[in-house]
All heavy atoms as an XYZ file, in Angstrom:
663
protein
N      65.807    230.438     71.194
C      64.598    230.103     70.472
C      63.614    231.260     70.586
O      63.315    231.724     71.682
C      64.012    228.819     71.083
C      62.612    228.516     70.669
S      61.898    226.988     71.342
C      62.518    226.897     72.986
N      63.150    231.721     69.440
C      62.107    232.745     69.447
C      60.815    232.113     69.922
O      60.518    230.971     69.594
C      61.890    233.308     68.046
C      63.003    234.179     67.542
C      62.589    234.927     66.294
C      62.466    234.024     65.097
N      62.218    234.745     63.852
N      60.052    232.868     70.695
C      58.761    232.360     71.122
C      57.789    232.445     69.952
O      57.683    233.464     69.300
C      58.244    233.154     72.317
C      59.093    232.967     73.549
C      58.561    233.762     74.703
C      59.448    233.613     75.906
N      59.008    234.444     77.013
N      57.131    231.322     69.689
C      56.206    231.251     68.570
C      55.048    230.336     68.934
O      55.135    229.554     69.870
C      56.906    230.675     67.338
C      58.073    231.511     66.876
C      58.439    231.186     65.462
O      57.588    230.890     64.633
N      59.717    231.245     65.163
N      54.012    230.431     68.156
C      52.891    229.503     68.246
C      52.920    228.678     66.965
O      53.028    229.223     65.868
C      51.552    230.256     68.389
C      51.536    231.018     69.711
C      50.375    229.295     68.288
C      50.333    231.934     69.888
N      52.875    227.362     67.119
C      52.886    226.502     65.937
C      51.514    226.512     65.283
O      50.502    226.312     65.942
C      53.251    225.074     66.324
C      54.692    224.842     66.727
C      54.923    223.369     67.039
C      55.639    225.284     65.625
N      51.506    226.767     64.001
C      50.268    226.773     63.233
C      50.383    225.745     62.113
O      51.485    225.291     61.772
C      50.012    228.160     62.611
O      51.088    228.443     61.688
C      49.929    229.248     63.668
N      49.258    225.400     61.523
C      49.270    224.485     60.381
C      50.102    225.063     59.238
O      50.797    224.325     58.541
C      47.843    224.212     59.900
C      47.064    223.317     60.855
O      47.692    222.613     61.675
O      45.824    223.317     60.773
N      50.041    226.375     59.059
C      50.818    227.009     57.988
C      52.320    226.844     58.213
O      53.074    226.607     57.263
C      50.475    228.492     57.878
C      49.110    228.730     57.276
O      48.522    227.855     56.662
N      48.579    229.931     57.458
N      52.759    226.969     59.458
C      54.189    226.808     59.755
C      54.617    225.362     59.551
O      55.713    225.108     59.043
C      54.490    227.267     61.180
C      54.414    228.773     61.336
C      54.677    229.198     62.763
C      54.525    230.714     62.883
N      54.688    231.175     64.249
N      53.763    224.437     59.922
C      54.087    223.023     59.739
C      54.128    222.681     58.248
O      55.023    221.965     57.793
C      53.099    222.133     60.516
C      53.290    222.353     62.026
C      53.286    220.662     60.146
C      52.243    221.694     62.894
N      53.211    223.227     57.477
C      53.210    223.013     56.030
C      54.463    223.607     55.395
O      55.085    222.979     54.525
C      51.947    223.628     55.393
O      50.800    222.971     55.951
C      51.949    223.471     53.884
N      54.850    224.799     55.824
C      56.070    225.423     55.298
C      57.300    224.586     55.654
O      58.226    224.439     54.842
C      56.210    226.844     55.847
N      57.314    224.019     56.854
C      58.414    223.151     57.278
C      58.465    221.905     56.389
O      59.548    221.488     55.960
C      58.246    222.776     58.753
C      59.295    221.845     59.284
C      60.639    222.180     59.249
C      58.938    220.629     59.841
C      61.610    221.325     59.744
C      59.894    219.765     60.344
C      61.241    220.115     60.294
N      57.314    221.344     56.096
C      57.261    220.165     55.222
C      57.833    220.494     53.843
O      58.631    219.734     53.291
C      55.825    219.665     55.094
C      55.685    218.430     54.237
C      54.249    217.936     54.203
C      54.116    216.675     53.373
N      52.729    216.177     53.369
N      57.447    221.635     53.301
C      57.965    222.058     51.994
C      59.474    222.266     52.047
O      60.194    221.920     51.105
C      57.250    223.321     51.539
C      55.789    223.077     51.197
C      54.983    224.344     50.972
O      55.552    225.461     51.048
O      53.763    224.213     50.744
N      59.956    222.814     53.157
C      61.389    223.008     53.364
C      62.122    221.662     53.347
O      63.187    221.529     52.735
C      61.602    223.747     54.683
C      62.989    223.696     55.253
C      63.991    224.518     54.776
C      63.291    222.823     56.301
C      65.271    224.485     55.318
C      64.558    222.786     56.852
C      65.538    223.611     56.352
O      66.797    223.564     56.884
N      61.557    220.672     54.018
C      62.176    219.344     54.050
C      62.204    218.725     52.654
O      63.214    218.136     52.250
C      61.424    218.431     55.015
C      61.490    218.789     56.498
C      60.542    217.908     57.300
C      62.905    218.679     57.024
N      61.108    218.856     51.935
C      61.038    218.310     50.575
C      62.045    219.014     49.677
O      62.778    218.369     48.921
C      59.605    218.418     50.020
C      58.665    217.484     50.799
C      59.565    218.107     48.525
C      57.188    217.723     50.543
N      62.109    220.337     49.778
C      63.057    221.120     48.985
C      64.497    220.726     49.324
O      65.371    220.723     48.470
C      62.836    222.611     49.212
C      63.737    223.498     48.409
C      63.512    223.696     47.046
C      64.816    224.140     48.993
C      64.340    224.507     46.295
C      65.659    224.953     48.254
C      65.417    225.131     46.898
O      66.248    225.931     46.163
N      64.725    220.367     50.597
C      66.050    219.934     51.037
C      66.356    218.490     50.667
O      67.362    217.937     51.101
N      65.478    217.886     49.866
C      65.648    216.545     49.328
C      65.705    215.464     50.402
O      66.394    214.453     50.258
C      66.863    216.479     48.407
C      66.733    217.403     47.210
C      67.890    217.290     46.234
O      68.783    216.458     46.431
O      67.878    218.060     45.262
N      64.954    215.657     51.478
C      64.813    214.601     52.480
C      63.953    213.493     51.876
O      63.079    213.758     51.043
C      64.147    215.128     53.752
C      64.895    216.248     54.444
C      66.159    215.742     55.067
C      66.836    216.844     55.866
N      68.192    216.489     56.233
N      64.182    212.280     52.292
C      63.391    211.171     51.759
C      61.939    211.310     52.205
O      61.633    211.966     53.205
C      63.952    209.833     52.232
O      63.626    209.619     53.596
N      61.053    210.659     51.459
C      59.629    210.713     51.769
C      59.368    210.204     53.190
O      58.576    210.789     53.930
C      58.843    209.890     50.751
C      57.353    209.899     50.980
C      56.617    209.064     49.953
C      55.138    209.053     50.280
N      54.391    208.204     49.383
N      60.037    209.140     53.569
C      59.850    208.561     54.903
C      60.333    209.534     55.980
O      59.687    209.686     57.016
C      60.567    207.199     55.005
C      59.861    206.189     54.106
C      60.623    206.706     56.439
C      60.584    204.875     53.942
N      61.444    210.200     55.740
C      61.964    211.178     56.698
C      60.990    212.335     56.856
O      60.690    212.756     57.982
C      63.344    211.703     56.254
O      64.256    210.596     56.201
C      63.870    212.772     57.196
N      60.478    212.841     55.745
C      59.520    213.950     55.795
C      58.292    213.532     56.589
O      57.839    214.267     57.474
C      59.130    214.409     54.369
C      57.986    215.417     54.416
C      60.342    214.997     53.648
N      57.766    212.345     56.310
C      56.583    211.869     57.023
C      56.841    211.743     58.520
O      56.003    212.119     59.345
C      56.131    210.517     56.453
C      55.522    210.632     55.073
C      55.237    209.281     54.431
O      55.527    208.227     55.050
O      54.730    209.281     53.291
N      58.005    211.223     58.887
C      58.337    211.052     60.299
C      58.484    212.404     60.996
O      57.963    212.618     62.092
C      59.618    210.236     60.465
C      59.868    209.887     61.931
C      61.335    209.817     62.221
C      61.618    209.560     63.668
N      60.999    210.507     64.579
N      59.225    213.321     60.390
C      59.413    214.644     60.984
C      58.069    215.344     61.176
O      57.825    215.926     62.229
C      60.326    215.501     60.115
C      61.805    215.312     60.339
C      62.348    214.067     60.642
C      62.686    216.380     60.227
C      63.708    213.904     60.838
C      64.048    216.227     60.429
C      64.554    214.990     60.725
O      65.895    214.839     60.929
N      57.225    215.289     60.165
C      55.924    215.966     60.262
C      55.053    215.291     61.319
O      54.380    215.980     62.098
C      55.231    216.025     58.879
C      56.061    216.868     57.908
C      53.815    216.566     59.006
C      56.381    218.287     58.383
N      55.084    213.989     61.392
C      54.337    213.275     62.432
C      54.809    213.732     63.821
O      53.991    214.038     64.696
C      54.531    211.765     62.273
C      53.859    210.974     63.343
N      54.504    210.593     64.491
C      52.590    210.501     63.439
C      53.654    209.927     65.264
N      52.497    209.852     64.643
N      56.122    213.784     64.022
C      56.684    214.189     65.317
C      56.354    215.645     65.638
O      56.022    215.981     66.784
C      58.205    213.995     65.330
C      58.611    212.523     65.278
O      57.762    211.650     65.523
O      59.797    212.268     64.990
N      56.438    216.501     64.639
C      56.152    217.921     64.849
C      54.673    218.134     65.174
O      54.329    218.931     66.050
C      56.600    218.747     63.618
C      56.016    220.138     63.628
C      58.127    218.801     63.565
N      53.800    217.406     64.490
C      52.366    217.523     64.792
C      52.060    217.026     66.197
O      51.213    217.609     66.889
C      51.537    216.762     63.760
C      51.445    217.485     62.432
C      50.581    216.723     61.447
C      50.434    217.482     60.146
N      49.593    216.770     59.180
N      52.744    215.981     66.638
C      52.554    215.483     68.008
C      52.980    216.550     69.017
O      52.311    216.769     70.027
C      53.341    214.194     68.216
N      54.090    217.221     68.724
C      54.543    218.302     69.600
C      53.546    219.449     69.589
O      53.215    220.016     70.639
C      55.932    218.795     69.193
C      56.397    219.977     69.983
C      56.716    219.850     71.326
C      56.499    221.222     69.393
C      57.120    220.948     72.073
C      56.907    222.326     70.125
C      57.229    222.187     71.475
N      53.041    219.808     68.415
C      52.055    220.884     68.310
C      50.793    220.538     69.097
O      50.224    221.408     69.787
C      51.721    221.160     66.847
N      50.376    219.290     69.025
C      49.209    218.849     69.807
C      49.487    218.990     71.298
O      48.620    219.418     72.057
C      48.841    217.405     69.482
C      48.215    217.246     68.107
O      47.796    218.265     67.508
O      48.153    216.097     67.630
N      50.691    218.623     71.706
C      51.067    218.747     73.116
C      51.022    220.214     73.550
O      50.517    220.539     74.621
C      52.465    218.168     73.353
C      52.925    218.295     74.777
C      52.553    217.358     75.731
C      53.716    219.370     75.184
C      52.959    217.479     77.053
C      54.124    219.497     76.499
C      53.746    218.552     77.431
O      54.143    218.674     78.742
N      51.560    221.098     72.701
C      51.592    222.532     73.024
C      50.192    223.125     73.048
O      49.940    224.124     73.726
C      52.478    223.278     72.032
N      49.281    222.541     72.279
C      47.866    222.922     72.307
C      47.630    224.420     72.068
O      46.856    225.059     72.772
C      47.230    222.467     73.625
C      45.719    222.450     73.564
O      45.149    222.253     72.505
N      45.081    222.667     74.699
N      48.345    224.969     71.095
C      48.128    226.361     70.730
C      48.830    227.378     71.619
O      48.716    228.580     71.396
N      49.554    226.904     72.619
C      50.275    227.824     73.513
C      51.552    228.320     72.831
O      52.081    227.676     71.919
C      50.635    227.121     74.819
N      52.023    229.449     73.285
C      53.302    229.962     72.804
C      54.399    228.976     73.208
O      54.419    228.486     74.342
C      53.559    231.333     73.435
C      54.794    232.021     72.922
C      54.925    233.422     73.490
O      55.019    233.545     74.724
O      54.939    234.370     72.705
N      55.288    228.670     72.274
C      56.343    227.698     72.532
C      57.444    228.371     73.342
O      58.047    229.343     72.915
C      56.920    227.130     71.214
C      55.816    226.537     70.352
C      58.008    226.111     71.508
C      54.985    225.476     71.020
N      57.659    227.827     74.528
C      58.700    228.335     75.428
C      59.622    227.183     75.798
O      59.309    226.004     75.564
C      58.086    228.912     76.716
O      57.430    227.841     77.417
C      57.097    230.034     76.417
N      60.729    227.529     76.414
C      61.659    226.506     76.881
C      60.959    225.566     77.863
O      61.182    224.356     77.838
C      62.870    227.170     77.532
C      63.938    226.195     77.958
C      65.158    226.910     78.504
C      66.219    225.905     78.911
N      67.435    226.568     79.397
N      60.111    226.111     78.715
C      59.393    225.285     79.697
C      58.499    224.245     79.017
O      58.428    223.099     79.470
C      58.558    226.155     80.637
C      59.406    226.962     81.611
O      60.576    226.572     81.846
O      58.906    227.968     82.141
N      57.832    224.635     77.945
C      56.973    223.683     77.227
C      57.827    222.585     76.595
O      57.469    221.409     76.655
C      56.098    224.392     76.174
C      55.001    225.175     76.882
C      55.502    223.392     75.182
C      54.087    225.948     75.979
N      58.943    222.974     76.017
C      59.820    221.986     75.384
C      60.362    221.011     76.429
O      60.378    219.800     76.210
C      60.964    222.673     74.611
C      61.942    221.652     74.071
C      60.407    223.531     73.477
N      60.777    221.526     77.571
C      61.297    220.652     78.630
C      60.212    219.730     79.183
O      60.469    218.550     79.452
C      61.924    221.489     79.744
C      63.217    222.218     79.368
C      63.678    223.117     80.510
C      64.314    221.240     78.974
N      59.014    220.244     79.335
C      57.901    219.410     79.811
C      57.579    218.329     78.781
O      57.305    217.168     79.142
C      56.672    220.275     80.087
N      57.632    218.687     77.499
C      57.396    217.708     76.432
C      58.453    216.609     76.482
O      58.134    215.422     76.381
C      57.399    218.412     75.077
C      57.100    217.500     73.913
C      55.848    216.916     73.770
C      58.055    217.242     72.938
C      55.561    216.082     72.699
C      57.778    216.412     71.865
C      56.528    215.835     71.748
O      56.241    215.009     70.689
N      59.689    217.013     76.671
C      60.780    216.041     76.764
C      60.536    215.081     77.930
O      60.701    213.867     77.779
C      62.114    216.760     76.934
C      63.295    215.823     77.046
C      64.592    216.585     77.207
C      65.757    215.640     77.385
N      67.028    216.362     77.582
N      60.146    215.604     79.065
C      59.877    214.745     80.224
C      58.721    213.784     79.950
O      58.767    212.622     80.348
C      59.596    215.594     81.466
C      60.823    216.298     82.004
C      61.971    215.339     82.293
O      61.802    214.301     82.928
N      63.151    215.679     81.804
N      57.699    214.268     79.279
C      56.573    213.407     78.920
C      57.046    212.275     77.999
O      56.681    211.113     78.191
C      55.466    214.230     78.240
C      54.200    213.442     77.907
S      54.239    212.513     76.352
C      54.405    213.806     75.141
N      57.877    212.619     77.022
C      58.403    211.600     76.113
C      59.230    210.570     76.872
O      59.098    209.360     76.637
C      59.254    212.242     75.015
C      58.533    213.095     73.978
C      59.549    213.756     73.042
C      57.523    212.281     73.199
N      60.074    211.037     77.787
C      60.929    210.137     78.570
C      60.091    209.149     79.369
O      60.470    207.982     79.519
C      61.871    210.954     79.487
C      62.949    211.648     78.638
C      62.504    210.088     80.560
C      63.773    212.669     79.384
N      58.941    209.601     79.835
C      58.091    208.720     80.640
C      57.366    207.669     79.803
O      56.880    206.680     80.350
C      57.065    209.546     81.428
O      56.053    210.053     80.572
N      57.328    207.854     78.485
C      56.572    206.944     77.619
C      57.417    206.110     76.665
O      56.972    205.057     76.212
C      55.570    207.738     76.767
C      54.434    208.342     77.528
C      53.475    208.991     76.558
C      52.202    209.407     77.267
N      51.188    209.860     76.324
N      58.588    206.601     76.306
C      59.355    205.982     75.225
C      60.783    205.664     75.644
O      61.314    206.246     76.587
C      59.405    206.919     74.009
C      58.059    207.258     73.437
C      57.457    208.482     73.701
C      57.376    206.360     72.624
C      56.210    208.804     73.183
C      56.130    206.677     72.097
C      55.556    207.895     72.375
O      54.329    208.199     71.860
N      61.403    204.792     74.871
C      62.818    204.483     75.050
C      63.658    205.695     74.627
O      63.210    206.537     73.841
C      63.197    203.269     74.202
N      64.867    205.748     75.147
C      65.752    206.896     74.890
C      65.944    207.147     73.399
O      65.928    208.299     72.949
C      67.099    206.686     75.570
N      66.103    206.094     72.631
C      66.307    206.253     71.179
C      65.115    206.933     70.520
O      65.277    207.811     69.660
C      66.562    204.885     70.562
C      66.895    204.930     69.104
C      67.263    203.549     68.618
N      67.608    203.599     67.203
C      68.022    202.570     66.522
N      68.161    201.400     67.104
N      68.295    202.685     65.244
N      63.910    206.551     70.921
C      62.701    207.161     70.369
C      62.574    208.613     70.799
O      62.198    209.479     69.995
C      61.462    206.379     70.808
O      61.481    205.083     70.270
N      62.873    208.884     72.055
C      62.824    210.259     72.570
C      63.776    211.134     71.767
O      63.403    212.217     71.297
C      63.169    210.311     74.072
C      63.343    211.757     74.549
C      62.109    209.594     74.893
N      64.996    210.662     71.595
C      65.992    211.446     70.861
C      65.567    211.685     69.416
O      65.768    212.781     68.877
C      67.355    210.763     70.914
C      67.952    210.806     72.298
O      67.618    211.659     73.119
N      68.838    209.873     72.579
N      64.973    210.690     68.801
C      64.507    210.828     67.429
C      63.400    211.878     67.323
O      63.412    212.734     66.427
C      64.013    209.472     66.926
O      63.476    209.593     65.640
N      62.447    211.817     68.240
C      61.339    212.777     68.228
C      61.854    214.199     68.498
O      61.410    215.158     67.861
C      60.282    212.385     69.258
C      59.543    211.113     68.886
C      58.604    210.668     69.974
C      57.958    209.333     69.663
N      57.183    209.287     68.438
N      62.785    214.329     69.429
C      63.345    215.651     69.731
C      64.177    216.189     68.572
O      64.195    217.400     68.332
C      64.166    215.605     71.016
C      63.359    215.371     72.289
C      64.296    215.244     73.489
C      62.338    216.482     72.524
N      64.831    215.309     67.839
C      65.596    215.740     66.660
C      64.668    216.354     65.617
O      64.998    217.369     64.988
C      66.376    214.572     66.071
N      63.490    215.764     65.457
C      62.506    216.316     64.519
C      62.065    217.710     64.956
O      61.997    218.644     64.146
C      61.275    215.405     64.441
O      61.615    214.120     64.004
N      61.781    217.856     66.239
C      61.334    219.144     66.775
C      62.466    220.173     66.681
O      62.228    221.336     66.311
C      60.817    218.985     68.217
C      60.513    220.330     68.849
C      59.573    218.093     68.239
N      63.687    219.755     66.979
C      64.826    220.678     66.869
C      65.022    221.149     65.434
O      65.361    222.311     65.191
C      66.101    220.023     67.389
C      66.160    219.967     68.890
O      65.537    220.774     69.580
N      66.893    219.014     69.416
N      64.796    220.254     64.492
C      64.901    220.631     63.085
C      63.863    221.701     62.738
O      64.142    222.652     62.008
C      64.715    219.393     62.213
O      64.926    219.680     60.872
N      62.657    221.551     63.285
C      61.628    222.573     63.092
C      62.078    223.918     63.656
O      61.927    224.955     63.004
C      60.321    222.143     63.772
C      59.235    223.219     63.854
C      58.657    223.514     62.472
C      58.149    222.806     64.834
N      62.658    223.903     64.846
C      63.102    225.150     65.466
C      64.197    225.824     64.647
O      64.214    227.055     64.520
C      63.599    224.915     66.893
C      62.516    224.517     67.856
C      62.803    223.753     68.958
C      61.190    224.910     67.668
C      61.815    223.385     69.862
C      60.187    224.546     68.548
C      60.510    223.778     69.655
N      65.090    225.034     64.080
C      66.128    225.595     63.199
C      65.482    226.254     61.988
O      65.898    227.340     61.564
C      67.112    224.521     62.762
C      68.055    224.002     63.831
C      68.869    222.821     63.308
C      68.992    225.114     64.298
N      64.482    225.602     61.429
C      63.761    226.158     60.282
C      63.081    227.469     60.655
O      63.127    228.447     59.906
C      62.733    225.137     59.777
C      61.723    225.725     58.839
C      62.079    226.052     57.541
C      60.420    225.961     59.254
C      61.136    226.607     56.672
C      59.490    226.496     58.404
C      59.846    226.824     57.102
N      62.429    227.500     61.813
C      61.691    228.698     62.233
C      62.615    229.849     62.624
O      62.203    231.011     62.598
C      60.756    228.360     63.396
C      59.611    227.411     63.067
C      58.850    227.049     64.347
C      58.663    228.023     62.040
N      63.843    229.494     62.986
C      64.801    230.540     63.383
C      64.702    230.824     64.820
O      64.510    231.663     65.487
């Protein structure tokens, strides 16, 4: 994973990518919601493996495994998009 800082522009570009990829409206909304939650957690910091792992642990402490996996799938999709 390249180290990056999530910006509104990157999230908007990701949303456009999802729409272009013909994802359903509900899927796009969910992915963007999850990605924005991750961006809020990162709080403008450079995205590193440590931040992602800490985010995962935070999710595990709050949500059921299925929800955690779903939220992480959204974030992983963003990382694939970003390269």
